[in-house]
C-alpha positions in Angstrom: -19.5 -10.2 26.2 -15.8 -11.4 26.6 -13.4 -9.4 24.8 -12.7 -12.1 22.2 -11.0 -10.8 18.9 -11.8 -13.1 15.5 -10.3 -12.6 12.3 -12.4 -15.2 10.5 -13.4 -19.0 11.2 -9.5 -20.2 10.8 -7.8 -17.9 13.6 -9.3 -16.8 16.8 -7.3 -15.1 19.8 -8.5 -14.2 23.4 -7.7 -14.1 26.8 -7.5 -17.2 29.1 -9.6 -15.6 31.8 -12.6 -14.5 29.8 -12.7 -17.7 27.9 -12.7 -19.7 31.0 -15.4 -17.5 32.5 -17.4 -17.3 29.4 -17.3 -21.1 28.5 -17.8 -23.3 31.4 -17.7 -26.6 29.3 -14.0 -25.7 28.8 -13.2 -27.1 32.3 -14.7 -30.6 31.3 -12.7 -32.7 29.1 -13.3 -31.6 25.5 -11.5 -31.7 22.1 -11.2 -29.1 19.4 -10.8 -29.4 15.4 -7.8 -26.9 15.5 -4.6 -26.1 17.1 -4.8 -24.6 20.2 -1.9 -22.5 21.9 -2.1 -21.3 25.5 0.6 -18.9 27.0 0.2 -18.7 30.6 0.8 -14.9 32.4 -0.7 -15.3 35.7 -2.3 -18.0 38.2 -2.1 -21.8 39.1 -4.1 -24.9 38.8 -3.8 -28.2 36.6 -4.1 -28.5 32.8 -4.9 -31.7 31.3 -4.0 -33.0 27.7 -5.0 -36.5 26.7 -5.0 -37.7 30.4 -1.5 -36.3 31.3 -1.6 -33.7 34.1 0.6 -30.7 34.0 1.1 -27.7 36.4 -0.3 -24.3 35.3 2.5 -21.5 35.9 3.4 -18.5 34.6 5.8 -18.9 31.8 4.5 -22.2 30.5 3.1 -22.7 26.9 0.7 -25.2 25.9 0.3 -26.7 22.6 -2.7 -28.7 21.6 -3.4 -30.2 18.7 -7.0 -31.3 16.7 -8.4 -34.3 18.4 -6.6 -34.2 21.7 -8.6 -34.0 24.9 -8.1 -31.2 27.3 -9.3 -30.0 30.5 -8.8 -27.2 33.1 -9.0 -27.8 37.0 -8.5 -26.5 40.3 -7.6 -23.0 38.7 -6.8 -20.2 40.7 -6.6 -16.5 38.9 -5.4 -18.1 36.0 -4.8 -15.8 32.8 -3.0 -15.5 29.6 -3.2 -15.7 25.8 -4.8 -17.8 23.8 -4.4 -18.4 20.0 -6.7 -21.0 18.0 -5.8 -21.6 14.5 -6.6 -24.1 11.7 -4.2 -25.7 9.4 -5.7 -24.2 6.6 -4.5 -20.7 7.4 -1.0 -22.2 6.1 -1.7 -23.9 2.8 -1.4 -20.7 1.0 2.3 -20.2 2.3 3.7 -23.6 2.9 3.5 -26.3 0.3 4.2 -29.1 2.9 1.3 -30.5 4.5 3.0 -31.8 7.4 5.1 -28.9 8.1 3.5 -28.2 11.7 4.4 -31.7 12.6 8.0 -31.0 12.3 7.7 -29.2 15.5 8.0 -31.5 18.3 5.2 -29.7 20.4 2.8 -30.1 17.5 3.4 -33.8 17.3 0.5 -34.9 19.6 2.4 -36.1 22.5 1.5 -34.8 25.8 5.0 -34.5 27.3 6.5 -32.5 24.4 3.3 -30.1 24.5 4.2 -28.3 27.4 7.2 -25.9 27.8 8.5 -23.6 30.3 9.9 -20.7 28.4 13.1 -19.3 29.7 12.8 -15.3 30.3 14.7 -14.3 27.1 12.4 -16.6 25.0 9.4 -15.8 27.1 9.8 -11.9 26.1 10.2 -12.6 22.4 7.2 -15.2 22.3 5.0 -12.6 24.1 6.2 -9.8 22.0 5.1 -12.0 18.9 1.5 -13.1 20.6 0.8 -9.3 21.2 1.6 -8.9 17.3 -0.7 -11.4 16.2 -3.4 -10.0 18.6 -2.8 -6.6 16.7 -3.0 -8.3 13.2 -6.3 -9.8 14.2 -7.9 -6.3 14.5 -6.5 -5.0 11.4 -8.6 -7.6 9.2 -6.8 -6.4 5.9 -5.4 -8.7 2.9 -2.0 -9.2 4.8 -3.4 -9.9 8.1 -3.5 -13.9 7.7 0.1 -13.9 6.0 1.3 -11.8 8.9 -0.1 -13.9 11.6 1.1 -17.4 10.1 4.5 -15.4 9.9 4.7 -14.6 13.6 3.0 -18.2 14.5 6.0 -19.9 12.6 8.6 -17.4 14.5 7.4 -18.6 17.7 7.6 -22.4 16.6 11.1 -21.9 15.4 12.2 -19.8 18.2 11.1 -22.2 20.8 12.6 -25.0 18.9 15.8 -23.6 18.7 15.9 -22.7 22.2 14.9 -26.6 23.3 17.0 -28.1 21.1 19.0 -31.0 22.3 22.8 -30.4 22.0 24.5 -31.4 18.9 26.3 -34.8 20.5 22.6 -35.8 21.8 20.7 -35.3 18.7 19.3 -38.4 16.6 20.6 -38.7 13.3 18.0 -37.3 10.4 17.5 -40.5 8.9 16.3 -42.0 11.9 14.1 -39.3 12.6 12.5 -39.1 9.3 11.5 -43.0 9.5 10.4 -42.4 13.1 8.2 -39.3 11.8 6.7 -41.1 9.2 6.1 -44.4 11.0 4.0 -42.1 13.8 2.3 -40.6 10.9 1.2 -43.6 9.6 0.1 -44.9 12.8 -2.1 -41.9 13.3 -3.5 -42.4 9.7 -4.2 -46.1 9.7 -4.2 -47.3 13.5 -7.9 -48.5 12.9 -7.3 -50.7 10.2 -3.5 -52.1 10.4 -2.5 -53.5 13.9 0.9 -55.1 13.1 4.3 -53.7 12.6 5.0 -55.6 9.5 2.1 -53.5 7.9 4.0 -50.1 8.9 7.3 -51.4 8.0 6.1 -52.5 4.5 4.9 -48.9 3.8 8.4 -47.5 5.2 10.5 -49.8 2.8 12.3 -51.3 5.9 12.1 -54.7 7.7 9.8 -55.2 10.6 13.0 -56.1 12.7 14.2 -52.7 11.8 11.4 -50.6 12.7 11.3 -52.3 15.9 15.0 -51.9 16.6 14.5 -48.3 15.8 11.6 -47.8 18.1 13.1 -49.6 20.9 16.2 -47.5 20.4 14.9 -44.2 20.3 11.5 -44.5 22.1 12.1 -47.1 24.4 9.3 -49.5 23.4 8.5 -51.9 20.6 6.3 -50.5 17.4 3.6 -52.9 18.4 3.5 -51.1 21.5 3.2 -47.6 20.0 0.5 -48.8 17.8 -1.4 -50.3 20.6 -0.8 -47.1 22.9 -2.5 -45.0 19.8 -5.7 -47.3 19.7 -5.8 -47.1 23.5 -5.4 -43.4 23.4 -8.3 -42.9 21.0 -10.3 -45.3 23.1 -9.9 -43.0 26.2 -10.7 -40.0 24.0 -14.0 -41.5 23.1 -14.9 -42.8 26.5 -15.0 -39.6 28.1 -18.1 -38.7 25.9 -20.9 -40.1 27.5 -22.9 -39.9 24.6 -21.4 -42.8 22.8 -21.7 -46.2 24.0 -19.0 -48.7 24.5 -20.2 -50.9 21.7 -20.2 -47.8 19.1 -16.6 -47.2 20.5 -15.7 -50.8 19.6 -17.3 -50.5 16.1 -15.6 -47.1 15.5 -12.1 -48.6 16.6 -12.8 -51.6 14.4 -12.9 -54.5 16.9 -14.7 -57.5 16.0 -17.0 -57.2 19.1 -17.4 -55.4 22.1 -16.0 -58.3 24.3 -12.8 -58.1 22.4 -12.6 -54.4 22.8 -13.1 -54.8 26.7 -10.5 -57.3 26.9 -7.9 -55.3 24.9 -8.7 -52.2 27.0 -8.3 -54.1 30.3 -5.1 -55.8 29.2 -3.3 -52.2 28.5 -5.2 -49.9 30.4 -5.8 -51.8 33.6 -9.5 -51.5 34.1 -12.3 -52.3 32.0 -13.8 -49.5 29.5 -16.9 -48.9 32.2 -14.5 -48.6 35.2 -12.5 -46.1 33.0 -15.4 -44.2 32.1 -16.8 -43.9 35.5 -13.4 -42.7 36.8 -13.4 -40.2 34.4 -16.9 -38.7 35.0 -16.1 -38.7 39.0 -12.6 -37.0 38.3 -14.7 -34.1 36.3 -17.2 -33.4 38.9 
């Protein structure tokens, strides 16, 4: 058996090399229902998060949120620390149910999910990770609280050291609107496809929402909604056990033909072609 430490079902820690050796399915595209943090200490290779490809190098830390697709490939002598946790562990300590989403690397956008830690930050984070591993072994009434404290310390430290200079920061009001828009898109993308629907829920005009998205994200609000639908379609397509017709139904398309046209228009290939390409890539 691998030396995998487990406090209870909501927090699991382990060494990356052990987990990759024990569970071959981790190399193929897969998704979890929990948060996954990986700090690399040795090795090289490629890690994929929601179809974005990232190098594996010591000093990199990866954050994967529930529902994202991830895989490992071309790995060479890879090792590091893995912490898996459920959002439920924070509920007794933090009243805000969206607290974790305030951290950019826990927002679900792959390009924000991989961070190279500077030496001083790496030392601090590594110390906190080891504290978490130690607490998992204690299993007393305060272990979960201390693990949450250490996790928040990691999140705050990384956020502070990667914050944009004051002159480049987005005004808080605009940040809040954008944050709430993305949150609503994640919640309602299957039912609501038009920017005006989200603008109404945000109590702003569609033009205001569109201008804000173009200004801060470089794309219109409608594209952000379509991108979320397309991402979920891709996530489902890598699961060979679900038919394309069922995927179209799950995503609330009126029929398979309409879904295929949508996917081809915005992904550049048909769902069948994407599924075949994904299968070939993982072989």
